[in-house]
C-alpha positions in Angstrom: 84.8 103.9 160.8 88.5 102.7 162.0 92.0 104.1 160.4 92.9 100.9 158.2 89.3 101.1 156.6 89.6 104.7 155.8 92.9 103.8 154.4 90.9 100.8 152.1 88.4 103.4 151.1 91.1 105.9 150.3 93.1 103.3 148.1 89.8 102.3 146.5 88.4 105.7 145.6 91.6 106.0 143.8 91.8 103.3 142.1 87.7 104.2 140.3 89.3 107.7 139.7 92.3 106.6 138.0 90.7 104.1 136.0 88.2 106.3 135.2 90.6 109.0 134.0 92.1 105.7 131.9 88.7 105.0 130.3 88.1 109.1 129.5 92.0 109.2 128.3 90.9 106.4 125.1 87.2 107.8 125.0 88.1 111.0 124.0 85.9 113.4 121.9 86.1 112.6 118.5 84.1 116.4 117.4 86.6 118.0 120.0 88.0 121.4 118.0 90.3 121.7 120.9 92.5 119.5 120.0 96.2 120.1 120.9 99.0 119.6 118.2 100.9 116.1 118.3 103.8 114.7 117.0 104.0 111.3 115.0 107.7 110.0 114.7 107.7 106.9 111.5 109.7 105.1 109.4 108.0 105.9 106.0 108.6 108.4 103.8 107.6 112.6 105.2 106.7 113.3 101.8 104.2 110.9 101.0 103.0 110.9 104.8 102.4 114.5 104.6 100.6 114.4 101.7 98.2 112.0 103.1 97.7 114.2 106.0 96.9 117.0 104.2 94.5 115.3 101.8 92.7 114.0 105.2 92.8 117.7 106.6 91.1 118.9 103.6 88.1 116.3 104.0 88.0 117.4 107.9 85.4 120.2 108.9 88.6 121.3 111.5 91.9 120.0 110.5 94.2 118.5 113.2 97.3 119.8 114.2 99.8 116.8 113.6 103.7 116.7 112.8 105.2 113.9 111.3 109.0 113.3 111.4 110.7 110.7 109.3 113.3 108.9 111.6 115.4 106.4 109.6 114.9 102.6 110.4 118.0 101.7 111.5 118.4 104.2 114.2 114.9 104.3 115.2 114.7 102.5 118.0 117.7 104.0 119.6 116.8 107.5 119.1 113.3 106.8 120.4 114.7 105.2 123.8 116.6 108.2 124.1 114.1 110.9 122.9 111.4 109.4 126.1 114.1 109.5 128.0 114.8 113.3 128.2 111.2 113.9 128.1 111.3 114.8 124.5 109.5 112.1 122.9 106.3 111.6 120.4 102.8 111.3 121.0 102.5 108.2 118.4 104.2 106.1 116.1 103.6 104.5 113.1 106.2 101.7 112.2 106.0 98.4 110.6 105.2 95.4 112.5 108.3 93.8 112.5 109.7 96.9 115.1 106.8 96.5 117.2 108.2 93.7 119.9 111.4 96.0 120.5 109.7 99.1 121.2 106.6 97.5 123.3 108.2 98.9 126.4 107.0 102.2 125.3 103.8 101.4 123.8 100.4 102.0 125.5 98.0 99.9 124.6 94.2 100.5 123.6 92.1 98.9 126.1 89.6 96.1 124.7 87.0 98.5 126.5 87.6 101.0 124.0 87.9 98.8 120.8 86.8 95.2 121.5 88.7 92.5 120.2 85.6 91.1 118.0 85.5 94.7 116.4 89.2 94.6 115.8 89.1 90.6 114.1 86.4 91.9 112.0 87.3 95.3 110.6 91.5 94.5 110.0 93.1 91.8 107.6 94.7 88.7 109.5 98.2 89.9 109.6 96.8 92.6 111.8 96.4 90.0 115.0 100.0 90.2 115.5 99.1 93.6 117.3 96.9 92.0 119.9 97.8 91.6 123.3 96.4 89.5 126.6 95.8 93.2 127.9 95.0 95.3 124.7 96.0 96.9 121.0 99.7 97.3 120.2 98.9 99.3 117.3 96.0 100.8 114.7 96.7 99.0 111.3 97.4 101.4 108.4 99.5 100.0 105.7 100.2 96.4 104.8 103.1 95.8 101.9 102.2 92.4 100.7 105.2 89.8 99.1 104.5 88.9 95.4 106.0 88.1 92.6 107.3 90.2 89.6 108.3 87.7 86.7 109.7 88.6 82.9 106.9 87.3 80.5 109.5 87.6 77.6 111.7 84.7 79.3 108.8 82.6 80.2 106.9 83.5 76.6 110.5 81.9 75.4 110.2 78.7 77.3 107.0 77.6 76.1 105.5 79.2 79.3 102.3 81.4 79.3 101.5 81.6 83.1 103.2 81.8 86.9 99.9 81.6 88.6 96.9 83.9 89.3 95.1 85.8 91.9 92.9 83.0 92.4 95.3 80.1 92.1 99.2 80.7 92.5 101.3 78.4 91.1 102.9 75.7 93.8 106.8 75.8 94.3 107.5 72.6 92.7 106.0 73.5 89.2 107.7 76.9 89.1 111.0 74.8 90.5 110.7 72.2 87.5 110.9 75.0 84.9 114.4 75.6 85.7 116.1 73.0 82.9 113.8 75.2 80.6 114.8 78.7 81.7 118.5 78.5 83.1 121.5 79.2 81.2 125.3 78.4 81.5 128.1 79.1 79.6 131.3 77.1 78.9 132.3 77.6 82.4 129.5 77.1 84.1 128.6 80.9 84.9 124.9 81.4 85.0 123.9 83.5 82.9 119.9 83.6 83.0 118.3 82.4 86.1 114.9 81.0 87.1 114.8 81.7 90.8 116.7 83.6 93.1 117.1 81.5 96.2 119.6 79.4 98.1 121.7 82.3 99.6 121.4 85.4 101.6 124.2 87.4 100.9 122.7 88.6 97.6 119.5 88.2 97.3 117.0 90.9 98.4 114.4 90.6 100.8 116.0 87.1 102.1 114.9 87.3 105.3 111.6 87.7 104.3 110.9 85.1 101.6 112.7 82.5 103.7 110.6 83.7 106.9 107.3 83.0 103.9 109.1 79.5 103.1 109.1 78.5 106.9 105.5 79.9 107.2 104.2 77.9 104.4 105.5 74.5 105.9 103.5 75.4 109.0 106.1 76.8 111.3 105.5 80.3 112.9 109.3 82.1 113.6 107.8 83.0 117.4 104.9 83.2 119.0 103.4 85.4 121.8 102.3 83.3 125.1 99.4 84.1 127.4 101.1 86.2 130.0 101.9 88.1 126.5 105.9 87.3 126.5 107.3 85.8 122.8 109.1 82.8 122.3 110.9 81.1 118.9 108.5 78.7 117.5 111.3 77.6 115.1 111.8 74.0 115.6 108.8 73.7 118.1 107.4 70.0 118.1 103.9 71.8 119.0 103.9 72.8 115.0 105.8 70.1 113.7 107.9 72.6 113.7 111.5 70.6 113.6 110.2 68.9 110.8 108.8 71.7 108.9 111.7 74.2 109.7 114.0 71.1 108.4 111.6 71.0 105.2 111.8 74.7 104.4 115.4 75.1 104.7 116.3 71.9 102.4 114.1 73.4 99.6 115.6 77.1 100.2 119.3 75.7 100.1 118.5 73.4 96.9 118.8 76.4 93.9 122.4 77.0 95.5 123.5 73.5 95.0 125.4 73.0 91.9 124.4 69.4 91.7 120.8 69.8 92.6 118.7 70.2 89.3 117.0 73.5 90.8 119.9 74.8 90.7 119.7 79.0 89.9 122.2 80.8 91.7 125.1 81.3 93.7 127.4 83.9 95.6 128.9 85.3 92.7 126.0 87.0 91.0 124.7 90.6 91.2 122.1 91.3 93.7 118.7 89.7 93.0 116.7 93.0 92.0 119.3 94.1 89.6 119.4 90.6 87.9 115.9 90.8 87.8 115.9 94.3 86.1 118.8 93.5 83.6 116.2 90.6 81.9 118.3 88.0 83.6 116.5 86.5 86.2 113.2 85.3 85.3 111.5 85.6 88.7 111.8 88.2 91.7 110.3 87.9 94.9 110.0 91.6 95.8 107.3 94.1 97.6 104.2 95.5 96.2 106.3 98.7 97.3 108.5 98.1 94.8 106.5 97.7 91.5 107.4 101.6 90.8 110.9 101.3 90.9 111.1 98.3 88.7 108.9 100.5 86.1 111.0 103.6 87.2 114.4 102.2 86.7 114.0 99.7 83.5 110.5 101.2 81.6 111.6 98.3 78.5 111.1 95.1 80.6 108.0 93.2 80.2 107.0 91.9 83.2 104.1 91.1 85.0 103.2 90.2 88.9 102.0 87.1 90.4 101.3 85.9 93.9 104.0 84.4 95.9 104.9 80.9 95.1 103.1 78.4 97.7 103.9 75.1 98.9 102.5 71.7 97.4 99.4 70.7 98.3 98.7 73.3 101.7 95.2 75.0 101.5 96.3 77.8 103.5 98.2 80.4 101.4 100.9 82.2 103.4 102.9 85.4 102.0 104.9 87.8 104.1 103.5 91.2 104.4 105.3 94.2 105.7 102.7 96.5 107.9 102.9 99.6 109.6 100.5 100.6 112.3 99.5 103.8 114.7 101.2 103.2 118.3 100.3 105.3 121.1 102.8 106.4 123.5 103.3 105.7 126.9 105.0 108.5 128.2 103.1 111.5 125.9 100.7 113.7 127.9 98.7 113.9 124.5 97.3 110.5 124.8 93.7 111.5 124.4 94.2 113.9 122.1 96.5 111.8 119.6 93.8 108.5 119.8 91.2 110.7 118.9 93.4 112.2 116.0 94.3 108.8 114.8 90.9 108.1 114.0 90.9 110.8 111.5 93.4 107.8 109.8 92.1 105.0 109.7 88.9 105.8 108.4 88.0 103.8 105.0 87.9 107.3 103.0 91.4 108.1 104.5 93.2 104.6 103.8 91.8 104.6 100.3 93.7 108.2 100.0 96.6 106.1 101.6 96.5 103.4 98.9 96.4 105.6 96.1 99.3 107.3 97.1 101.2 104.9 98.3 100.1 102.1 95.6 99.3 99.4 98.3 96.5 97.2 99.4 94.2 98.2 102.0 94.4 96.8 105.5 90.5 96.5 106.2 88.9 93.5 105.4 85.5 95.8 103.6 88.0 97.5 101.4 89.6 94.4 100.1 86.2 93.0 99.8 84.8 95.8 97.4 87.9 94.8 94.9 90.0 97.2 92.4 89.8 97.5 88.2 93.5 97.7 88.6 95.5 94.8 87.1 98.5 95.1 89.9 96.3 95.9 92.6 94.1 93.0 92.0 97.3 90.8 92.7 98.5 93.0 96.0 94.6 93.2 97.3 94.8 89.0 97.2 98.3 89.1 98.7 97.0 91.3 101.5 94.7 88.9 102.5 97.3 85.9 103.1 99.6 87.9 104.0 101.6 87.2 107.7 104.6 88.2 109.9 105.7 87.5 112.9 107.2 89.2 116.2 110.9 89.9 115.5 112.6 91.1 118.3 115.6 92.3 115.6 114.8 91.9 111.8 118.2 92.3 111.0 119.6 89.8 113.9 117.0 87.5 112.6 117.8 87.8 109.1 121.8 86.7 110.5 120.6 83.9 112.8 118.7 83.1 108.7 121.6 83.5 107.0 124.3 81.6 109.8 121.4 78.3 109.7 121.4 78.2 106.1 125.3 78.4 105.5 126.0 76.2 108.2 123.9 73.7 106.4 126.0 74.5 102.9 128.9 74.3 104.2 128.5 71.2 105.5 129.2 72.6 109.6 125.8 71.5 110.6 123.1 68.9 109.9 119.7 70.6 109.1 118.6 69.4 112.6 121.1 71.1 114.6 121.3 74.3 112.5 117.3 74.5 112.9 117.5 74.2 117.1 120.0 76.8 116.9 118.5 79.4 115.4 115.6 78.7 117.4 117.9 79.5 121.0 120.0 82.6 118.8 116.5 84.1 118.4 115.5 83.4 121.9 118.8 84.9 123.0 117.8 88.0 120.9 114.1 88.2 122.5 115.6 87.9 126.3 118.2 90.5 125.3 115.7 92.8 123.5 
């Protein structure tokens, strides 16, 4: 063999060895009793996650050694990058889907040779599709917290309205908005005393980013999309999805509720935050996450409320609500990726996820578990909401919330037309992505 052939042969052998190593890394031995200890960083409460890990370990023949470290969501990205730079990073992370894009450079995708895309699609709810890349999977779905509508039964009963939607048939936005004249109440100085709905502002509406994003997605306008080369770009105002018209329509609808001259007028910046107003019995509907159920019960045990699906766009056949999904991601810099992947399998089995669902009072992320149903009246709503949950790849959730707020406020103030505001927002989101 010539020298050139020897070099080529050597490179070829190295590639084979590297490929075999990578394959073995993910295959791991699920029956291994020599798994090393791993560390997981996450933003979920440590008390709940630690209890979950203990519960899972109690069902295993050989317990796994996992240290969970809760990191504040606001400081997670910076702390994560700094720890990796110092060689002190975790072996896996457990973060909401909206934080995936910012941390993707440090995530090790799971190859489709290990977890086939078809298996993934069949197993998990639709929102989990956001974890799919052309070269693998960013995270193993673990939990989902969907946006729902809490409603004051006393207020609606007094107005002669018995129901605001069922799991089988969510109420349409147009129908809900039509109740404004029956429920809204102002004093002699035109100050809002009771309100049907908190929309049209960002400063004092809890979950405003998620609510407005849901309305955008219901209008057929995804906020961002992933291209075939794995890059991400803004889809707001994108003509491919009738984006400009749909984004304009969503923004126009949202702002009607803060326009004093509109029949829908129900909200303004002088009111308390929406959750407080609801807890005080002055807001008929509150758009909150399933995880807020316990908080609402605790803060006002006497509040007569129920849960209904998030309202849907009139005439649309596809239901959409926002869902905050959490997943386990492997960390590229970890020397224990094989062990981490093997250990994480124990946390995403149906039995393990059932334990998490009970602990967190949240619906499961697996289709087969949702299909089995539940007899709990609140969880019935949460299960349905999980199936229609959606989200987007967000470069910076706080930045996106500010962009949405500026878009809405520029329209309300007359500083920009709907078209200009939407186009500006799209450019700003792309700016957040490029600066990520």
